[in-house]
C-alpha positions as CSV (number, residue, x, y, z in Angstrom):
1,M,231.6,53.0,152.8
2,S,232.8,50.3,150.3
3,Y,230.3,49.4,147.6
4,E,230.9,46.2,148.5
5,K,229.5,46.7,151.7
6,I,226.6,48.6,150.4
7,I,225.6,45.5,148.2
8,L,225.7,43.2,151.2
9,I,223.4,44.9,153.6
10,V,220.6,45.1,150.1
11,Y,221.4,41.6,149.8
12,L,220.6,40.8,153.5
13,S,217.6,43.5,153.3
14,I,216.1,41.2,150.7
15,I,216.5,38.3,152.3
16,V,215.2,39.1,155.5
17,F,212.7,40.8,153.4
18,M,211.1,37.6,151.5
19,S,211.8,35.3,154.1
20,I,209.3,37.2,156.0
21,V,206.9,37.6,152.8
22,S,207.9,33.8,152.4
23,F,207.6,32.8,155.5
24,F,203.5,34.8,155.8
25,I,202.2,33.5,151.9
26,Y,203.1,30.0,152.6
27,G,201.4,29.9,156.4
28,L,198.0,32.2,154.7
29,D,198.2,28.9,152.1
30,K,197.7,26.6,154.8
31,S,195.5,28.0,156.2
32,K,193.4,28.3,153.5
33,A,193.9,24.6,152.9
34,K,192.5,24.2,156.1
35,N,189.7,25.7,155.6
36,G,188.3,25.5,152.1
37,G,189.5,29.2,151.0
38,N,191.4,30.5,147.8
39,R,194.2,28.8,148.0
40,I,197.7,30.7,146.8
41,Q,199.3,28.8,143.7
42,E,202.1,26.6,143.6
43,K,204.2,28.9,141.6
44,T,204.1,31.7,143.6
45,L,204.9,29.7,146.8
46,L,208.2,28.5,145.1
47,Q,209.2,32.2,143.2
48,A,209.0,33.9,146.4
49,T,211.5,30.6,147.7
50,V,213.8,30.7,145.4
51,F,214.0,35.1,144.9
52,G,215.5,35.1,148.5
53,G,212.7,33.4,151.0
54,A,214.4,30.1,151.3
55,I,214.8,30.9,154.7
56,G,211.0,32.0,155.3
57,A,209.6,28.8,153.8
58,F,212.1,26.7,155.5
59,L,210.6,27.7,159.0
60,A,206.8,27.8,157.4
61,R,207.2,24.2,156.6
62,I,208.8,23.3,159.9
63,I,205.9,25.8,161.5
64,F,203.2,25.1,160.1
65,R,203.8,21.5,158.4
66,H,202.7,22.5,154.9
67,K,204.1,21.1,151.7
68,T,206.2,18.6,153.9
69,D,205.5,15.7,151.6
70,K,206.2,17.2,148.1
71,L,209.5,16.5,146.6
72,Y,210.1,19.7,144.2
73,F,209.4,21.9,147.7
74,S,212.0,20.2,149.5
75,L,214.6,20.4,146.5
76,T,214.1,24.0,145.7
77,I,214.2,24.7,149.6
78,Y,217.2,23.0,150.2
79,F,219.0,24.4,146.7
80,S,217.9,28.1,147.6
81,I,219.9,28.2,151.0
82,L,222.1,26.4,149.5
83,L,222.8,29.6,147.3
84,E,221.8,31.9,150.0
85,I,224.7,31.3,151.6
86,L,226.8,30.8,148.9
87,T,226.3,34.1,147.8
88,G,225.8,35.5,151.3
89,A,229.6,34.0,152.2
90,F,231.2,35.7,149.2
91,L,229.4,39.2,149.6
92,I,230.8,38.7,153.3
93,Y,234.1,38.3,151.3
94,M,234.4,40.7,149.4
95,S,233.3,43.5,151.6
96,F,235.6,41.9,154.7
97,G,238.4,39.7,153.7
98,G,239.4,39.9,150.0
99,G,237.4,42.7,148.4
100,L,238.4,43.7,145.1
101,H,240.7,47.3,145.8
102,A,242.7,45.4,148.6
């Protein structure tokens, strides 16, 4: 297996893991917002989004209807999704289409 494919697998694993984490912390924060508990800092939610959890954050916003009125959350999520897709596309291209040793 080439190192490009290993990098792709690691990248996709991080995206899946961080999306799950992001989804659950958005859901937890929404639950705490409804029940008056200790809230999760917005900085933490945004960090989870930027560091690979954009897809989970996007889905959580739709399902839990959380942080939908905050423009900076929308911009951060959309920009992060775009970056994740472009990075994934590049890694797929390097793995299967035009690797460095091709």
